[in-house]
C-alpha positions as CSV (number, residue, x, y, z in Angstrom):
1,M,94.5,48.8,104.2
2,L,92.7,52.2,104.3
3,E,92.9,54.4,101.2
4,K,91.6,57.9,100.5
5,L,89.3,58.2,97.5
6,A,88.8,62.0,97.6
7,K,89.1,65.0,99.9
8,V,85.6,66.2,100.6
9,S,86.5,69.8,101.0
10,E,88.0,69.9,97.5
11,I,85.2,68.4,95.5
12,S,81.8,69.6,94.4
13,R,78.5,68.0,95.5
14,E,78.2,66.5,92.1
15,E,81.7,65.0,92.4
16,W,80.9,63.8,95.9
17,L,77.8,62.0,94.6
18,D,79.9,60.4,91.8
19,Y,82.4,59.0,94.5
20,R,79.4,57.8,96.5
21,R,78.5,55.6,93.5
22,E,81.8,53.7,93.9
23,G,80.7,51.8,97.0
24,I,78.1,51.3,99.7
25,G,78.2,54.1,102.3
26,G,77.4,53.9,106.0
27,S,73.9,55.4,105.7
28,E,73.1,52.9,103.0
29,A,74.3,49.8,104.8
30,A,71.0,49.3,106.7
31,I,69.2,49.1,103.3
32,I,71.2,46.0,102.4
33,V,70.0,44.2,105.6
34,G,66.5,45.5,105.4
35,L,66.6,47.9,108.4
36,N,66.2,51.2,106.7
37,R,62.6,52.3,106.3
38,F,63.6,55.3,104.2
39,G,65.2,53.5,101.3
40,S,64.9,50.3,99.4
41,P,67.4,48.0,97.5
42,L,65.8,49.0,94.2
43,Q,66.3,52.7,94.9
44,L,69.9,52.1,96.1
45,W,70.6,50.1,93.0
46,A,69.3,52.9,90.8
47,D,71.5,55.4,92.7
48,K,74.6,53.3,92.2
49,M,73.8,52.8,88.5
50,G,73.1,56.5,87.9
51,L,69.5,55.8,86.9
52,R,67.8,57.9,89.6
53,K,67.2,61.6,89.6
54,E,69.5,63.3,92.2
55,L,67.4,64.6,95.1
56,E,67.8,68.3,95.8
57,E,69.0,69.2,99.2
58,T,66.0,69.4,101.5
59,E,65.6,71.5,104.6
60,V,66.1,68.5,106.8
61,M,69.4,67.7,105.0
62,R,70.5,71.3,105.2
63,Q,69.8,71.5,109.0
64,G,71.5,68.2,109.6
65,S,74.6,69.5,107.8
66,D,74.6,72.9,109.4
67,L,74.1,71.5,112.9
68,E,76.8,68.8,112.6
69,E,79.4,71.1,114.2
70,Y,77.0,72.0,117.1
71,V,76.3,68.3,117.8
72,A,80.0,67.5,117.8
73,R,80.6,70.4,120.2
74,R,77.8,69.2,122.5
75,W,79.2,65.7,122.5
76,M,82.7,67.0,123.5
77,E,81.1,69.0,126.3
78,A,79.2,66.0,127.6
79,T,82.2,63.6,127.4
80,G,85.3,65.7,127.8
81,K,86.8,64.1,124.7
82,K,88.1,65.9,121.6
83,V,87.4,65.2,118.0
84,R,88.9,66.2,114.6
85,R,87.8,66.2,111.0
86,R,89.2,63.7,108.5
87,N,87.5,65.3,105.4
88,Y,88.0,62.3,103.1
89,I,86.0,59.5,101.5
90,F,87.7,56.3,102.6
91,R,87.8,52.8,101.3
92,N,89.3,49.7,103.0
93,T,91.0,47.4,100.6
94,D,89.7,44.4,102.6
95,Y,86.1,45.6,101.8
96,P,86.4,47.1,98.3
97,H,82.7,47.6,97.9
98,S,82.2,49.6,101.1
99,I,83.2,53.3,101.7
100,A,83.0,55.7,104.6
101,D,82.7,59.5,105.0
102,I,82.8,59.9,108.7
103,D,81.7,63.0,110.6
104,R,84.5,63.2,113.1
105,E,87.4,61.1,114.5
106,V,88.0,61.0,118.3
107,V,91.5,62.2,119.3
108,G,93.5,59.7,121.3
109,E,91.3,56.8,120.5
110,N,90.8,54.4,117.7
111,A,87.2,55.6,117.3
112,G,84.9,57.9,115.4
113,L,81.9,60.1,116.1
114,E,78.6,60.1,114.1
115,C,76.5,63.2,114.5
116,K,72.7,63.0,114.0
117,T,69.9,65.6,114.1
118,T,66.3,64.4,114.3
119,S,62.8,65.7,115.0
120,L,60.7,65.4,118.1
121,Y,58.7,62.6,116.3
122,N,61.7,60.4,116.6
123,K,62.5,61.1,120.3
124,S,61.1,57.8,121.5
125,D,63.6,55.9,119.3
126,F,66.4,56.9,121.7
127,E,64.7,56.7,125.1
128,N,65.7,54.0,127.5
129,G,69.2,53.9,126.0
130,E,68.0,52.4,122.7
131,I,69.8,52.9,119.4
132,P,67.8,52.7,116.2
133,P,69.0,49.7,114.1
134,T,69.7,52.0,111.1
135,Y,72.2,53.9,113.2
136,Y,73.7,50.8,114.8
137,V,74.4,49.2,111.4
138,Q,75.8,52.5,110.1
139,C,78.3,52.6,113.0
140,Q,79.3,48.9,112.5
141,H,79.9,49.7,108.8
142,Y,82.2,52.6,109.7
143,M,84.1,50.5,112.1
144,A,84.6,47.9,109.4
145,V,85.9,50.4,106.8
146,M,87.9,52.6,109.2
147,G,89.2,49.8,111.5
148,Y,87.9,51.5,114.6
149,D,87.4,49.8,117.9
150,R,84.3,51.8,118.7
151,M,82.0,54.5,117.3
152,Y,80.3,57.2,119.4
153,L,76.8,58.4,118.4
154,A,75.6,61.8,119.2
155,V,71.9,62.7,118.6
156,L,70.2,66.1,118.8
157,V,66.4,66.0,119.0
158,L,65.6,69.5,117.9
159,S,64.6,71.7,120.8
160,K,64.0,68.8,123.1
161,A,66.9,66.5,124.0
162,F,70.5,65.4,123.4
163,Y,71.6,61.8,123.6
164,H,75.0,60.1,123.2
165,F,76.0,56.5,123.0
166,C,79.0,54.3,122.6
167,I,78.9,51.4,120.2
168,E,81.6,48.8,120.5
169,R,83.0,46.9,117.5
170,D,81.4,43.5,116.9
171,N,83.6,41.5,114.6
172,G,80.9,38.9,114.1
173,E,78.3,41.4,113.0
174,I,80.9,43.2,110.9
175,A,81.9,40.0,109.0
176,S,78.2,39.3,108.3
177,L,77.5,42.9,107.2
178,M,80.5,43.1,104.9
179,E,79.6,39.7,103.4
180,K,76.1,40.9,102.7
181,E,77.3,44.2,101.2
182,S,79.8,42.5,99.0
183,A,77.2,39.9,97.8
184,W,74.7,42.7,97.1
185,W,77.2,44.7,95.1
186,E,78.4,41.7,93.1
187,E,74.9,40.7,92.2
188,Y,73.3,44.0,91.5
189,V,76.0,46.5,90.6
190,A,78.7,44.4,89.1
191,G,76.3,41.8,87.9
192,D,73.2,42.2,85.7
193,S,70.4,41.5,88.3
194,V,67.9,44.1,89.5
195,P,66.5,44.1,93.0
196,E,62.8,43.3,93.4
197,P,60.5,46.3,94.2
198,D,59.3,46.3,97.8
199,G,55.9,47.9,97.3
200,S,56.9,51.3,98.7
201,D,55.8,54.7,97.2
202,G,59.5,55.4,96.5
203,D,59.9,52.3,94.3
204,D,56.6,53.1,92.5
205,A,57.9,56.6,91.7
206,L,61.2,55.3,90.6
207,I,59.7,52.8,88.2
208,R,57.4,55.4,86.7
209,D,60.3,57.9,86.4
210,R,62.4,55.3,84.6
211,F,59.7,54.2,82.2
212,P,57.3,57.3,81.6
213,D,56.3,56.3,78.1
214,S,55.1,53.1,76.3
215,D,56.3,52.2,72.8
216,G,53.3,50.2,71.8
217,G,55.2,46.9,71.9
218,E,54.5,43.7,73.8
219,V,56.7,41.5,76.0
220,F,56.2,37.9,77.3
221,L,56.6,37.7,81.1
222,G,56.3,34.0,81.7
223,M,58.5,34.3,84.8
224,R,55.9,36.7,86.3
225,T,53.0,34.4,86.0
226,Q,53.0,33.8,89.8
227,D,53.0,37.5,90.4
228,F,49.9,37.9,88.2
229,E,48.2,35.1,90.2
230,E,49.1,36.6,93.5
231,L,48.1,40.1,92.4
232,S,44.7,38.8,91.4
233,E,44.2,36.9,94.7
234,L,45.3,40.0,96.7
235,D,42.9,42.2,94.9
236,R,40.1,39.7,95.6
237,Q,41.0,39.7,99.3
238,I,41.2,43.5,99.4
239,K,37.7,43.8,97.8
240,E,36.3,41.3,100.3
241,L,38.0,43.1,103.2
242,T,36.7,46.4,102.0
243,I,33.2,45.2,102.0
244,R,33.6,43.8,105.5
245,R,35.1,47.0,106.7
246,D,32.3,49.1,105.2
247,A,29.7,46.8,106.8
248,C,31.2,47.4,110.2
249,K,31.3,51.1,109.7
250,Q,27.7,51.2,108.4
251,A,26.5,49.2,111.4
252,I,28.1,51.7,113.8
253,M,26.7,54.6,111.9
254,Q,23.2,53.1,111.8
255,D,23.1,52.7,115.6
256,M,24.6,56.2,116.2
257,G,21.6,57.6,114.4
258,E,21.7,61.4,114.9
259,A,24.3,61.3,117.7
260,S,27.6,63.0,117.0
261,K,29.7,60.7,119.1
262,A,29.6,57.1,120.2
263,S,31.7,55.0,122.6
264,A,32.1,51.3,123.2
265,L,34.0,48.9,125.4
266,N,37.8,48.7,125.4
267,G,38.2,52.5,124.8
268,W,36.7,52.6,121.3
269,T,35.1,55.9,120.2
270,A,33.7,57.3,117.0
271,T,32.4,60.6,115.7
272,W,30.0,61.4,112.9
273,K,29.7,65.1,112.3
274,Q,28.9,67.5,109.5
275,Q,32.0,68.7,107.6
276,L,31.8,71.4,104.9
277,T,33.8,70.8,101.8
278,T,34.2,73.2,98.9
279,R,34.7,71.6,95.5
280,F,35.3,73.1,92.1
281,D,32.6,72.3,89.6
282,S,34.5,71.9,86.4
283,K,31.5,70.5,84.5
284,A,29.5,73.7,85.2
285,L,32.5,75.9,84.2
286,K,32.8,74.0,81.0
287,A,29.1,74.3,80.2
288,D,28.8,78.0,81.2
289,H,32.2,79.3,80.1
290,P,33.8,76.9,77.5
291,E,36.4,79.3,76.4
292,L,37.6,80.0,79.9
293,Y,37.6,76.3,80.7
294,Q,39.8,75.5,77.6
295,K,42.2,78.3,78.6
296,Y,43.0,76.7,82.0
297,A,42.4,73.0,81.2
298,R,45.5,70.9,81.4
299,V,45.8,67.4,79.8
300,S,47.7,64.9,82.0
301,D,49.8,62.2,80.3
302,T,50.5,59.2,82.5
303,R,50.8,55.4,82.0
304,V,48.0,53.4,83.6
305,F,48.6,49.8,84.7
306,R,45.7,47.3,84.2
307,Y,45.7,43.6,84.1
308,K,43.3,40.8,83.3
309,K,43.2,37.1,82.5
310,E,42.4,36.1,79.0
311,K,39.8,33.4,78.5
């Protein structure tokens, strides 16, 4: 059964974010199945637990919101169909951990419309009738929550193109997706587990934001022994590969001599040219004008991670 959690037009952005923490939304579904390159399970977990700083609205987010009406209008012009707003955050009691805030509902059909705005850099994602996996999963998620037979996807590539697609309901994929979303929620949000970091810059920033200071204490991490071993081995390989990479580069540079450009078989080219760089000499400033240096010097305070194996 479909239930309404909140009317979007009657709540603030802060309240909207609070409601979003009550379940997994359509744009988050692809994170659960590892198909969203812009988010990670750890970041999603931190969002749901209220442990992550709320991101301020970016220009990309603002444009996507402002152009939603235009994208919907373009889709209606292209298809001859009509849409309406629902303006609610929905939850389906069959899938209590999943929620939906759809852009539009199609009049006269058991279907919804998802409106997207993207940049020219992503144009190739939609060529040849292809649908990015992130959007496909999002639409299947909405069909699960809303009970739709299909979702329409309208995509505006800014200043370049307009695409629209029809995605049919796949009950098998929906069952698998809902099972994964429920299991993830029970393990990490309702339970006491924490997702493993994925090595992304976002996860690194999140961990540093959560633990900016050290208390001088010590913990025993016996369960992380394998991570220490793997970290050491990976650093060894990186060092070895760095030496090999630099040797290849040096061999090319040596044979280039004074030439500015070189070419090889299979289309390879290289350039070696002068490049002027201006750097600020802080040591000279400190020596010649110590008072001025002290006036503008800033001390940074950050936690530095190091490791070693005790003998």
